PAROVEX-354345 format. One record per residue (C-alpha): residue number from 1; residue in one letter; x, y, z. Coordinates in nm, 2 decimals. Layout:
# residues N
   i aa   east  north     up
 NUM  a      X      Y      Z
...
# end
This chain:
# residues 563
   i aa   east  north     up
   1  m  -2.53  -7.87  -2.21
   2  e  -2.85  -7.99  -2.37
   3  f  -3.18  -8.00  -2.19
   4  g  -3.33  -8.34  -2.26
   5  f  -3.57  -8.61  -2.15
   6  w  -3.36  -8.71  -1.85
   7  n  -3.37  -8.35  -1.72
   8  i  -3.75  -8.34  -1.75
   9  i  -3.77  -8.67  -1.55
  10  q  -3.55  -8.51  -1.29
  11  i  -3.78  -8.21  -1.26
  12  l  -4.09  -8.42  -1.24
  13  g  -3.93  -8.65  -0.98
  14  s  -3.83  -8.35  -0.77
  15  l  -4.18  -8.20  -0.80
  16  a  -4.33  -8.54  -0.70
  17  f  -4.09  -8.54  -0.40
  18  f  -4.21  -8.19  -0.30
  19  i  -4.58  -8.28  -0.34
  20  f  -4.54  -8.60  -0.14
  21  g  -4.38  -8.41   0.15
  22  m  -4.65  -8.15   0.14
  23  k  -4.92  -8.42   0.15
  24  i  -4.77  -8.60   0.45
  25  m  -4.72  -8.27   0.63
  26  s  -5.07  -8.15   0.57
  27  e  -5.23  -8.49   0.65
  28  g  -5.02  -8.51   0.97
  29  i  -5.14  -8.17   1.10
  30  q  -5.50  -8.25   1.00
  31  k  -5.49  -8.57   1.20
  32  a  -5.33  -8.40   1.50
  33  a  -5.58  -8.12   1.51
  34  g  -5.86  -8.22   1.27
  35  s  -6.15  -8.23   1.51
  36  q  -6.06  -7.90   1.66
  37  l  -6.03  -7.75   1.31
  38  r  -6.37  -7.88   1.21
  39  n  -6.52  -7.73   1.52
  40  i  -6.36  -7.40   1.44
  41  l  -6.49  -7.41   1.09
  42  r  -6.85  -7.50   1.21
  43  v  -6.86  -7.24   1.48
  44  m  -6.66  -6.94   1.35
  45  t  -6.85  -6.88   1.03
  46  k  -7.15  -6.68   1.16
  47  n  -7.08  -6.40   0.91
  48  r  -6.86  -6.37   0.59
  49  y  -6.60  -6.16   0.77
  50  l  -6.55  -6.41   1.05
  51  g  -6.55  -6.68   0.78
  52  v  -6.26  -6.51   0.60
  53  f  -6.05  -6.51   0.92
  54  t  -6.15  -6.88   0.98
  55  g  -6.05  -6.98   0.63
  56  f  -5.72  -6.80   0.67
  57  l  -5.65  -6.95   1.01
  58  i  -5.72  -7.31   0.91
  59  t  -5.53  -7.29   0.58
  60  a  -5.23  -7.13   0.75
  61  i  -5.23  -7.41   1.01
  62  i  -5.28  -7.71   0.78
  63  q  -5.08  -7.55   0.49
  64  s  -5.34  -7.66   0.23
  65  s  -5.61  -7.44   0.08
  66  s  -5.74  -7.75  -0.11
  67  a  -5.80  -7.93   0.22
  68  t  -5.98  -7.62   0.36
  69  t  -6.20  -7.58   0.05
  70  v  -6.28  -7.96   0.03
  71  m  -6.37  -7.95   0.41
  72  t  -6.59  -7.64   0.34
  73  v  -6.77  -7.81   0.05
  74  s  -6.83  -8.12   0.27
  75  f  -6.98  -7.90   0.54
  76  v  -7.21  -7.73   0.29
  77  n  -7.31  -8.07   0.16
  78  a  -7.40  -8.18   0.51
  79  g  -7.61  -7.86   0.56
  80  l  -7.38  -7.73   0.84
  81  l  -7.27  -7.42   0.65
  82  t  -7.48  -7.20   0.42
  83  l  -7.35  -7.08   0.08
  84  l  -7.30  -6.73   0.22
  85  e  -7.09  -6.86   0.51
  86  s  -6.88  -7.09   0.29
  87  a  -6.79  -6.80   0.06
  88  g  -6.61  -6.62   0.34
  89  v  -6.41  -6.94   0.43
  90  m  -6.31  -6.99   0.06
  91  m  -6.19  -6.63   0.05
  92  g  -5.99  -6.67   0.37
  93  a  -5.83  -6.99   0.24
  94  n  -5.69  -6.80  -0.06
  95  i  -5.51  -6.56   0.18
  96  g  -5.40  -6.85   0.40
  97  t  -5.24  -7.03   0.12
  98  t  -5.00  -6.74   0.07
  99  i  -4.84  -6.83   0.40
 100  t  -4.70  -7.14   0.23
 101  g  -4.55  -6.93  -0.04
 102  w  -4.37  -6.72   0.22
 103  l  -4.24  -7.03   0.40
 104  i  -4.10  -7.16   0.07
 105  s  -3.95  -6.83  -0.04
 106  i  -3.78  -6.76   0.30
 107  l  -3.69  -7.11   0.42
 108  g  -3.64  -7.27   0.08
 109  f  -3.45  -7.00  -0.10
 110  k  -3.31  -6.77   0.17
 111  v  -3.23  -7.03   0.43
 112  k  -3.10  -7.37   0.31
 113  l  -3.34  -7.57   0.52
 114  s  -3.27  -7.88   0.32
 115  v  -2.94  -7.93   0.52
 116  f  -3.15  -7.98   0.83
 117  s  -3.39  -8.24   0.67
 118  i  -3.18  -8.54   0.78
 119  p  -3.16  -8.43   1.15
 120  i  -3.54  -8.36   1.13
 121  f  -3.59  -8.73   1.01
 122  a  -3.38  -8.84   1.31
 123  f  -3.60  -8.64   1.55
 124  a  -3.94  -8.73   1.39
 125  l  -3.90  -9.10   1.30
 126  p  -3.92  -9.22   1.66
 127  m  -4.24  -9.01   1.71
 128  i  -4.44  -9.21   1.45
 129  f  -4.38  -9.53   1.65
 130  i  -4.52  -9.39   1.97
 131  k  -4.87  -9.52   2.03
 132  s  -5.02  -9.19   2.13
 133  g  -5.20  -9.06   1.83
 134  k  -5.11  -8.70   1.87
 135  i  -4.74  -8.75   1.90
 136  r  -4.75  -9.00   1.60
 137  f  -4.93  -8.74   1.38
 138  w  -4.69  -8.46   1.48
 139  g  -4.41  -8.70   1.38
 140  e  -4.57  -8.74   1.04
 141  f  -4.60  -8.36   1.01
 142  f  -4.22  -8.31   1.07
 143  i  -4.13  -8.59   0.83
 144  g  -4.35  -8.43   0.56
 145  f  -4.19  -8.09   0.64
 146  a  -3.84  -8.24   0.59
 147  i  -3.94  -8.42   0.26
 148  l  -4.10  -8.10   0.13
 149  f  -3.78  -7.90   0.16
 150  m  -3.56  -8.18   0.03
 151  g  -3.79  -8.19  -0.27
 152  l  -3.76  -7.82  -0.32
 153  s  -3.38  -7.84  -0.30
 154  e  -3.38  -8.12  -0.56
 155  l  -3.62  -7.91  -0.78
 156  k  -3.38  -7.61  -0.77
 157  a  -3.09  -7.84  -0.86
 158  s  -3.27  -8.02  -1.14
 159  v  -3.38  -7.70  -1.32
 160  p  -3.09  -7.61  -1.55
 161  n  -2.90  -7.28  -1.54
 162  i  -3.02  -7.05  -1.81
 163  k  -2.66  -6.96  -1.91
 164  s  -2.61  -7.33  -2.01
 165  n  -2.94  -7.35  -2.19
 166  p  -3.00  -7.02  -2.38
 167  e  -3.23  -7.20  -2.62
 168  v  -3.50  -7.23  -2.34
 169  l  -3.50  -6.85  -2.31
 170  n  -3.52  -6.81  -2.68
 171  f  -3.82  -7.04  -2.69
 172  l  -4.00  -6.84  -2.42
 173  a  -3.91  -6.51  -2.57
 174  g  -4.15  -6.57  -2.85
 175  y  -4.44  -6.58  -2.60
 176  a  -4.32  -6.34  -2.33
 177  n  -4.32  -6.02  -2.54
 178  l  -4.68  -6.02  -2.67
 179  g  -4.81  -5.78  -2.40
 180  f  -5.16  -5.86  -2.28
 181  l  -5.17  -6.18  -2.48
 182  s  -4.85  -6.30  -2.30
 183  s  -5.03  -6.25  -1.97
 184  l  -5.33  -6.45  -2.09
 185  f  -5.10  -6.73  -2.23
 186  f  -4.90  -6.77  -1.91
 187  v  -5.22  -6.75  -1.69
 188  f  -5.34  -7.05  -1.89
 189  v  -5.00  -7.22  -1.84
 190  g  -5.02  -7.17  -1.47
 191  t  -5.38  -7.30  -1.46
 192  v  -5.29  -7.62  -1.65
 193  l  -4.98  -7.67  -1.44
 194  t  -5.18  -7.66  -1.12
 195  i  -5.45  -7.89  -1.25
 196  i  -5.18  -8.14  -1.35
 197  v  -4.99  -8.14  -1.02
 198  q  -5.32  -8.09  -0.82
 199  s  -5.14  -7.83  -0.59
 200  s  -5.11  -7.46  -0.62
 201  t  -4.83  -7.46  -0.37
 202  a  -4.63  -7.71  -0.58
 203  a  -4.70  -7.51  -0.89
 204  m  -4.59  -7.19  -0.72
 205  a  -4.27  -7.36  -0.60
 206  l  -4.19  -7.46  -0.96
 207  t  -4.27  -7.11  -1.08
 208  m  -4.04  -6.96  -0.82
 209  t  -3.77  -7.20  -0.92
 210  l  -3.80  -7.13  -1.29
 211  c  -3.80  -6.75  -1.23
 212  y  -3.51  -6.78  -0.98
 213  t  -3.29  -6.97  -1.23
 214  g  -3.38  -6.72  -1.51
 215  i  -3.59  -6.96  -1.72
 216  i  -3.89  -6.72  -1.71
 217  p  -3.90  -6.34  -1.65
 218  f  -4.06  -6.19  -1.35
 219  e  -4.38  -6.07  -1.53
 220  v  -4.43  -6.42  -1.67
 221  a  -4.40  -6.57  -1.32
 222  t  -4.67  -6.33  -1.19
 223  a  -4.90  -6.43  -1.47
 224  m  -4.85  -6.80  -1.39
 225  i  -4.93  -6.74  -1.02
 226  l  -5.26  -6.58  -1.13
 227  g  -5.33  -6.89  -1.33
 228  e  -5.24  -7.11  -1.04
 229  n  -5.52  -6.94  -0.84
 230  i  -5.77  -7.06  -1.11
 231  g  -5.62  -7.41  -1.13
 232  t  -5.65  -7.46  -0.75
 233  t  -6.03  -7.43  -0.78
 234  i  -6.05  -7.76  -0.97
 235  t  -5.99  -7.95  -0.64
 236  a  -6.31  -7.81  -0.48
 237  e  -6.50  -7.87  -0.81
 238  l  -6.39  -8.23  -0.82
 239  a  -6.49  -8.27  -0.45
 240  s  -6.83  -8.14  -0.52
 241  i  -6.91  -8.38  -0.80
 242  v  -7.03  -8.64  -0.55
 243  g  -7.21  -8.38  -0.34
 244  n  -7.55  -8.22  -0.36
 245  v  -7.64  -7.91  -0.55
 246  h  -7.54  -7.69  -0.25
 247  a  -7.19  -7.84  -0.25
 248  k  -7.16  -7.78  -0.62
 249  r  -7.26  -7.42  -0.57
 250  s  -7.01  -7.37  -0.29
 251  a  -6.73  -7.49  -0.52
 252  r  -6.86  -7.27  -0.80
 253  i  -6.84  -6.96  -0.57
 254  h  -6.47  -7.04  -0.52
 255  s  -6.42  -7.07  -0.89
 256  l  -6.61  -6.74  -0.96
 257  f  -6.42  -6.56  -0.69
 258  n  -6.08  -6.66  -0.83
 259  i  -6.17  -6.61  -1.20
 260  i  -6.31  -6.26  -1.13
 261  g  -6.00  -6.18  -0.93
 262  v  -5.76  -6.30  -1.20
 263  t  -5.95  -6.10  -1.46
 264  w  -5.91  -5.76  -1.29
 265  a  -5.55  -5.85  -1.19
 266  i  -5.45  -5.92  -1.56
 267  l  -5.59  -5.58  -1.65
 268  a  -5.40  -5.42  -1.36
 269  m  -5.08  -5.62  -1.41
 270  p  -4.84  -5.33  -1.50
 271  f  -4.95  -5.14  -1.18
 272  l  -4.93  -5.45  -0.96
 273  v  -4.58  -5.54  -1.08
 274  k  -4.46  -5.18  -1.01
 275  l  -4.63  -5.19  -0.67
 276  v  -4.46  -5.52  -0.58
 277  t  -4.12  -5.38  -0.69
 278  w  -4.18  -5.07  -0.47
 279  i  -4.28  -5.28  -0.17
 280  s  -3.98  -5.51  -0.22
 281  t  -3.73  -5.23  -0.25
 282  s  -3.87  -4.94  -0.05
 283  l  -4.06  -5.11   0.23
 284  l  -3.86  -5.43   0.28
 285  g  -3.52  -5.29   0.18
 286  s  -3.47  -5.58  -0.06
 287  a  -3.33  -5.57  -0.41
 288  s  -3.55  -5.54  -0.72
 289  p  -3.65  -5.87  -0.86
 290  y  -3.53  -5.74  -1.20
 291  d  -3.18  -5.68  -1.07
 292  d  -3.11  -5.97  -0.82
 293  p  -3.24  -6.33  -0.86
 294  e  -3.22  -6.36  -0.48
 295  a  -3.51  -6.11  -0.45
 296  i  -3.74  -6.30  -0.69
 297  p  -3.89  -6.55  -0.44
 298  i  -3.98  -6.28  -0.19
 299  a  -4.12  -6.05  -0.46
 300  l  -4.34  -6.33  -0.60
 301  s  -4.47  -6.40  -0.24
 302  i  -4.55  -6.03  -0.21
 303  f  -4.74  -6.05  -0.54
 304  h  -4.93  -6.36  -0.43
 305  t  -5.03  -6.21  -0.10
 306  l  -5.11  -5.87  -0.25
 307  f  -5.34  -6.02  -0.51
 308  n  -5.53  -6.25  -0.28
 309  f  -5.57  -5.99  -0.01
 310  a  -5.69  -5.72  -0.26
 311  n  -5.93  -5.97  -0.42
 312  v  -6.09  -6.04  -0.08
 313  v  -6.12  -5.67   0.00
 314  l  -6.27  -5.59  -0.34
 315  l  -6.52  -5.88  -0.35
 316  i  -6.63  -5.95   0.00
 317  g  -6.90  -5.69  -0.03
 318  f  -7.03  -5.87  -0.34
 319  v  -7.07  -6.22  -0.17
 320  p  -7.45  -6.22  -0.21
 321  i  -7.40  -6.16  -0.58
 322  l  -7.15  -6.44  -0.61
 323  v  -7.39  -6.67  -0.43
 324  n  -7.66  -6.56  -0.67
 325  l  -7.44  -6.63  -0.97
 326  a  -7.34  -6.97  -0.84
 327  t  -7.70  -7.06  -0.78
 328  k  -7.79  -6.96  -1.14
 329  s  -7.49  -7.14  -1.29
 330  v  -7.56  -7.46  -1.10
 331  k  -7.92  -7.54  -1.16
 332  s  -8.10  -7.78  -0.93
 333  r  -8.27  -8.05  -1.12
 334  g  -8.53  -8.06  -0.85
 335  e  -8.79  -8.34  -0.89
 336  d  -8.60  -8.47  -1.20
 337  d  -8.28  -8.51  -1.01
 338  e  -8.32  -8.88  -0.95
 339  d  -7.96  -8.98  -0.91
 340  y  -8.01  -9.04  -0.54
 341  r  -7.74  -9.01  -0.29
 342  l  -7.73  -8.94   0.08
 343  e  -7.70  -8.56   0.11
 344  y  -7.62  -8.50   0.47
 345  i  -7.43  -8.81   0.60
 346  g  -7.12  -8.98   0.47
 347  a  -6.94  -9.30   0.55
 348  s  -6.76  -9.15   0.85
 349  i  -6.93  -9.12   1.19
 350  k  -6.90  -8.79   1.37
 351  t  -7.02  -8.73   1.73
 352  p  -7.35  -8.91   1.80
 353  e  -7.53  -8.58   1.86
 354  l  -7.42  -8.44   1.53
 355  s  -7.47  -8.76   1.34
 356  i  -7.83  -8.81   1.46
 357  l  -7.92  -8.45   1.35
 358  e  -7.78  -8.53   1.00
 359  v  -7.98  -8.86   0.99
 360  q  -8.30  -8.67   1.07
 361  k  -8.23  -8.45   0.77
 362  e  -8.20  -8.76   0.56
 363  v  -8.52  -8.89   0.70
 364  t  -8.70  -8.57   0.61
 365  k  -8.57  -8.61   0.25
 366  f  -8.68  -8.97   0.26
 367  g  -9.04  -8.85   0.34
 368  e  -9.03  -8.60   0.06
 369  v  -8.92  -8.87  -0.18
 370  t  -9.22  -9.08  -0.09
 371  a  -9.45  -8.78  -0.11
 372  r  -9.34  -8.73  -0.47
 373  m  -9.47  -9.07  -0.55
 374  s  -9.82  -8.95  -0.47
 375  g  -9.79  -8.68  -0.74
 376  f  -9.66  -8.93  -0.99
 377  t  -9.95  -9.17  -0.92
 378  q -10.21  -8.90  -0.96
 379  r -10.06  -8.80  -1.29
 380  l -10.05  -9.16  -1.40
 381  l -10.42  -9.20  -1.32
 382  k -10.51  -8.89  -1.53
 383  a -10.27  -8.95  -1.82
 384  t -10.43  -9.04  -2.15
 385  e -10.13  -9.03  -2.37
 386  a  -9.91  -9.35  -2.39
 387  k  -9.59  -9.15  -2.37
 388  k  -9.69  -8.97  -2.04
 389  q  -9.82  -9.30  -1.90
 390  r  -9.48  -9.47  -1.97
 391  k  -9.29  -9.18  -1.82
 392  m  -9.49  -9.19  -1.49
 393  l  -9.46  -9.57  -1.47
 394  k  -9.09  -9.55  -1.51
 395  k  -9.07  -9.27  -1.25
 396  l  -9.26  -9.48  -0.99
 397  e  -9.04  -9.78  -1.06
 398  k  -8.73  -9.56  -1.02
 399  y  -8.85  -9.41  -0.70
 400  e  -8.94  -9.75  -0.55
 401  e  -8.57  -9.84  -0.61
 402  i  -8.47  -9.51  -0.45
 403  t  -8.67  -9.58  -0.13
 404  d  -8.51  -9.93  -0.11
 405  k  -8.16  -9.77  -0.14
 406  i  -8.24  -9.50   0.12
 407  e  -8.36  -9.75   0.38
 408  i  -8.05  -9.97   0.33
 409  e  -7.80  -9.69   0.35
 410  l  -7.97  -9.53   0.65
 411  t  -8.00  -9.86   0.83
 412  e  -7.63  -9.93   0.77
 413  y  -7.53  -9.59   0.90
 414  l  -7.74  -9.63   1.21
 415  t  -7.59  -9.97   1.27
 416  k  -7.24  -9.81   1.26
 417  l  -7.36  -9.53   1.49
 418  s  -7.50  -9.79   1.74
 419  k  -7.15  -9.92   1.80
 420  e  -7.05  -9.58   1.94
 421  e  -7.11  -9.47   2.29
 422  v  -7.46  -9.31   2.27
 423  s  -7.69  -9.18   2.54
 424  g  -8.02  -9.33   2.62
 425  r  -8.20  -9.05   2.44
 426  i  -8.00  -9.10   2.12
 427  s  -8.06  -9.47   2.14
 428  i  -8.44  -9.42   2.16
 429  r  -8.42  -9.18   1.87
 430  m  -8.23  -9.43   1.66
 431  r  -8.49  -9.69   1.72
 432  s  -8.76  -9.44   1.62
 433  i  -8.58  -9.36   1.29
 434  l  -8.53  -9.73   1.20
 435  n  -8.91  -9.77   1.24
 436  i  -8.97  -9.46   1.03
 437  c  -8.74  -9.58   0.75
 438  n  -8.92  -9.92   0.74
 439  d  -9.26  -9.75   0.71
 440  l  -9.14  -9.50   0.44
 441  e  -8.99  -9.79   0.24
 442  r  -9.32  -9.97   0.26
 443  i  -9.50  -9.67   0.13
 444  g  -9.27  -9.68  -0.18
 445  d  -9.35 -10.05  -0.22
 446  i  -9.72  -9.98  -0.21
 447  y  -9.71  -9.70  -0.47
 448  y  -9.52  -9.93  -0.70
 449  q  -9.79 -10.20  -0.65
 450  i -10.05  -9.93  -0.73
 451  s  -9.86  -9.84  -1.05
 452  k  -9.87 -10.21  -1.16
 453  s -10.25 -10.22  -1.11
 454  i -10.28  -9.90  -1.32
 455  e -10.05 -10.05  -1.58
 456  q -10.28 -10.36  -1.59
 457  k -10.58 -10.13  -1.62
 458  i -10.42  -9.95  -1.92
 459  e -10.32 -10.27  -2.10
 460  e -10.67 -10.42  -2.06
 461  k -10.83 -10.09  -2.16
 462  i -11.03 -10.07  -1.83
 463  w -11.17  -9.73  -1.76
 464  f -11.30  -9.57  -1.44
 465  n -11.63  -9.39  -1.44
 466  q -11.66  -9.03  -1.33
 467  d -11.77  -9.12  -0.97
 468  q -11.47  -9.35  -0.93
 469  r -11.23  -9.08  -1.05
 470  d -11.38  -8.82  -0.82
 471  r -11.36  -9.05  -0.52
 472  l -10.99  -9.13  -0.60
 473  d -10.92  -8.75  -0.63
 474  q -11.07  -8.70  -0.29
 475  m -10.87  -8.98  -0.14
 476  n -10.55  -8.85  -0.29
 477  t -10.62  -8.50  -0.15
 478  l -10.64  -8.65   0.20
 479  i -10.33  -8.85   0.14
 480  d -10.14  -8.54   0.03
 481  e -10.26  -8.36   0.35
 482  a -10.13  -8.66   0.55
 483  f  -9.79  -8.64   0.38
 484  a  -9.77  -8.27   0.46
 485  i  -9.83  -8.34   0.83
 486  m  -9.59  -8.64   0.83
 487  i  -9.31  -8.44   0.67
 488  q  -9.37  -8.15   0.92
 489  n  -9.34  -8.40   1.20
 490  i  -9.02  -8.58   1.09
 491  s  -8.85  -8.25   1.00
 492  s  -8.90  -8.12   1.35
 493  p  -8.56  -8.08   1.52
 494  h  -8.73  -8.18   1.85
 495  y  -8.93  -8.50   1.82
 496  d  -9.05  -8.47   2.18
 497  d  -9.24  -8.15   2.10
 498  v  -9.44  -8.30   1.80
 499  d  -9.82  -8.29   1.84
 500  i  -9.96  -8.61   1.69
 501  d -10.33  -8.50   1.70
 502  p -10.33  -8.35   1.34
 503  a -10.19  -8.68   1.21
 504  n -10.46  -8.88   1.40
 505  t -10.73  -8.66   1.26
 506  i -10.63  -8.70   0.90
 507  e -10.58  -9.07   0.95
 508  e -10.94  -9.10   1.07
 509  k -11.06  -8.91   0.76
 510  i -10.87  -9.14   0.53
 511  n -11.02  -9.45   0.70
 512  a -11.37  -9.30   0.68
 513  h -11.33  -9.22   0.31
 514  r -11.19  -9.57   0.24
 515  d -11.50  -9.72   0.42
 516  l -11.73  -9.50   0.20
 517  m -11.56  -9.60  -0.12
 518  r -11.57  -9.97  -0.02
 519  k -11.94  -9.95   0.06
 520  e -12.03  -9.76  -0.27
 521  n -11.82 -10.00  -0.47
 522  a -11.99 -10.31  -0.32
 523  e -12.34 -10.17  -0.37
 524  k -12.27 -10.10  -0.74
 525  i -12.11 -10.43  -0.83
 526  g -12.45 -10.58  -0.92
 527  d -12.54 -10.30  -1.17
 528  e -12.54 -10.39  -1.53
 529  d -12.34 -10.09  -1.64
 530  y -12.08 -10.13  -1.36
 531  n -11.77 -10.30  -1.49
 532  i -11.65 -10.57  -1.25
 533  r -11.29 -10.56  -1.37
 534  s -11.29 -10.18  -1.32
 535  a -11.44 -10.23  -0.97
 536  m -11.16 -10.48  -0.87
 537  v -10.88 -10.25  -0.98
 538  y -11.06  -9.95  -0.82
 539  n -11.08 -10.15  -0.49
 540  n -10.71 -10.24  -0.50
 541  i -10.61  -9.88  -0.55
 542  f -10.82  -9.72  -0.27
 543  s -10.73 -10.00  -0.03
 544  s -10.36  -9.95  -0.11
 545  l -10.40  -9.57  -0.05
 546  e -10.55  -9.64   0.29
 547  k -10.26  -9.86   0.38
 548  i -10.03  -9.57   0.29
 549  g -10.22  -9.37   0.54
 550  d -10.16  -9.64   0.80
 551  h  -9.79  -9.62   0.74
 552  m  -9.79  -9.24   0.77
 553  i  -9.96  -9.25   1.11
 554  n  -9.70  -9.51   1.21
 555  v  -9.43  -9.26   1.11
 556  s  -9.58  -8.99   1.33
 557  e  -9.62  -9.23   1.62
 558  a  -9.25  -9.33   1.58
 559  v  -9.16  -8.96   1.59
 560  t  -9.34  -8.91   1.92
 561  g  -9.21  -9.24   2.06
 562  k  -9.54  -9.41   2.08
 563  i  -9.41  -9.72   1.90
# end
């Protein structure tokens, strides 16, 4: 019998069948118990040890470490979990995913569960037509369960018997007897396989099948399982691409944890294989995986669990170091990170209470974005080199676009939230935030207008005298103080407790300084050495800065509910 293209298609189709079943099963259980699982994840992560248990529990329930890690990354992105807390959850997810391996090895290889798949369809199909959401989702879970084991059965049938295809074994023999290099090679194969199929469980099922049918030896299968632990991290990394820097660091912690674990496991491979054989034969009373193919799936499950459990035990004490490494490897671009996106809220609406807290975090970031424009404007005023002037002009234009985008996205989100059942307190808070967003966007517009006045001044070679520069510096100092007070007010978790007096005080100082500048400017306009064009641009700038102060006091008043 020759192993040809059609056989490859059969294997790929069976694998796709398996993955599809696992996807439906996982999505069904997540829909049935999703909100409870998210609450567990948010509440039961107060320390890294509890986080490990939480990650294990959720992954064992939903049968998908990828779903757990993606959920964790999204919580870090929303500011609901710290990096330290997320690390424990990621570690627990690695242990939880071994439960799937045990289910496959016991039910898929020991028990021929595929013969029950059709009756399971008969039982589950009516459930998905019931209007009650929970029952329908449980029906999806059972259908996915049946498809998964039908896929596994087809996978075992499509992989050819090694006795009929000795050339496959001869091909692998060239790579399987290179000692340490063989381990590295098959770790790489396992990594690539998992990245391709986007599921460590599916990759492990294929590895078990290949080893069970004699295509690959036991040591090769264990190396591939290690590689699958690296390959599964790609899901979290992909999920973090659209997230903030904290989400990227959370995904990086998961990658570092698995890569470090695989590194020590490769070095300890001879010992681990002997330990697995001893556990299989002496503790479980099973046959050796070297003597009986029937013992291979269980032995591989033992290896998978042993590795992940040992890795957690060894590295849980080094979580702060992993967090530090992730922080250093994923640099925050800080002020230069201008590819704006909402950090704390997404397209979906959570509970109104949780959503409004996340919106407030976005509003705080909105305030910080506008405050940066003050710094850019001051640098533009003082820049003498054309390159620096162009850079600041471009930044101010970019940030004006960002403020427009933030206001639009927050307004759209609040509009969606308003359609939910919200309390009177939340409704008032939403109106306040809409007013705040409007004022912050206007601040962005005014800074852009100031930048165009300065650009005109540069093109026409108009220069400010020393008194004008000093007065503008003083006004900008007051504006920066007002920004600090405004951001402090909007970042308060309890708007009702905000004291507006400091905001009123700095607003009065800004108005008084504007009046002084206007008076001095008017008095000097008749002087021969006082440039009238310079005076006009100067007047536009300090008047615009005072308007920014007006919008900032509006923001603080909106926080306290005065408007």
